N, C-alpha and C positions, 0 to 999 in steps of 0.2 A: 231319769232312772227312777225305778221304783225303790221304796224303803221298805224293807220288811220288819214287821214287830214281832214275829216268832217264825218257829220251823215249819208250823203247819202250813204258813202262806208260801213259804219257799218249796216245801213239798209238792203242794197244789201246782204251782207254775211248772215244777219239773215233770209233774205227770202230764199236764197240758202239753208241754214242748215234746215229750216223748210220743204222746198220740199224734201229735201234728208231723213228727218225723215219720211215724209209721203211716200216716195218711199220705205223705208225700211219696213214700217208697211204693205204696199200693198204687197210687196214681202213675208213677213212672211205668210199673209193670203194666197196667192196663193200656196206658198210652204206646207201649211198645208192641204189645200184643194186637192193639188195634192197626197199628202202623203195618204190621206185618199181615194181618188179614185185609188191609186196604191195598197192600201191594199186589196180594195173591188174586184179589177182585178186579183189578185195575184202578187206574187213577180216575175220580170223578171230583170235580169241584163242588158239586152239590152234596156229596157224601162227605167231603172234607170240612166244609163248613158245618154241617149238621152235626159231625162227631167235635168240632171244636165247642160248638153251643152247648152239645151236651155234656162235655167236659167241665165247663165253665159252671153250668147248672149243679153237676153233680160236686163240685168244690164247695159252692154256696149252700148246698143242702147239708154237706158234711160239717161245715164251719157252725152253722146254725144248731145243728145238733150238738156238737161239742160244746159250744156255748151254752146250749140249754142244759145240757148234763152237768157242767161244772159250774156253772152261774159265771162264766169269763165273759167280760164286756169289754169291748174297746174303749178306752178313756182317751181324750184330746187332752192335750197339754193346756194347761191354764195359765195365761200369762200372769204373773204375780205383781205386776207395775213396776219392777225393778228395771232399771235400764243401767246398760252397760257403757260405761265411757271409756272411749277408746282414743 
């Protein structure tokens, strides 16, 4: 769990979460529209795979842009060396 030292950090994380939510909603709209257009054109395994790859790449680019804009980086949990006795 992250410990915040000031309200600016909280505000920044809230902005990031809001943007991620908006991105997710937009991706959902795009996927629904893509599925509709795919159904109207007929089912094709090649086009389905291509659209999945495109969607994954699109998510990666958007995540990279958000992290570049806000300086947001994923942080791995660090083991502090404490062991829980059970």
